[in-house]
C-alpha positions, 0 to 999 in steps of 0.5 A: 410068837413075838412075846411068847417064851418057849419055856417058863421056870420059876428062877434061872437058878433052877436051870439043869445043866444036864437038860441044857446039854440034852438041848445042846445049849452052849451059852445062857444069855441072861438079863441082869435085873430081877433075873440074876440079881434083884434090881434093888439089892445084891443078896443074890450075888452069891447065887449068881456066882454059884450058877456061873460056876455050875454052868462053867463046870458043865462047859456052858457060858453065862453072858449077861445081856443088859440094857443098863450101862457098862458101869452099873453092869460091870460093878456087879459082874466083874468081881465074878468074872461074868461076861456081859453086853451093856446098853443092849437095846433090848427088845432089838435082837442085835446084841444077842445075835452079835454075841452069839456070832462072836462065840461061834454058836448056832441059834439053837445053842443059845438060850435067852433067860429073862423076866420080861416079855417086852424086852427079854422074850421079844429080843430072844425070839427076834434073835431066833434063840431059845427063850425062857421067862422067869419070875422076877426075883423081887416084886418091885421094879424100877420106874421104867420097868413098871411101865413095861409090866403094865403093857405085859398085862395086856400082852398076857391077855392077848396071848391067852395067858391072862390067867397068869403063866405057870412057872415050872420048877425046871425045863424038863417040865416045859 
């Protein structure tokens, strides 16, 4: 389905590289705000760096796919050497598809991770890649994301997920 994630885990930081290898995942595409980094503070930057190093050591690329502008995204990611696509226009799948093709990967070798149904899960599903919904890192959102969260509640209801999604600790539980 368009908005339904294939997996749900509590945080991107619990991705297991062994499990990703079993799934033949070669690249993890991730949203930035409230997925890798709290949108309003940078305390999770060290965790983000550790995740990138762990994925890199396992031969898996981390690429951020963000709707933010390049200046904002680059300011956060450049010190850590993390690749990114800015102004991706999610929920459209074009940035995901273009980056996947640039890396020479098949659809089943890419995983899109994000905290929003309307942007991240829809873009990943339209691009035909694996999708993972995570809990937002912080409870608050920017004004434009608050609008999406309102509509997400309606989508959750229609997907039969109105009792909330159960976020597992890792993909093995998925």
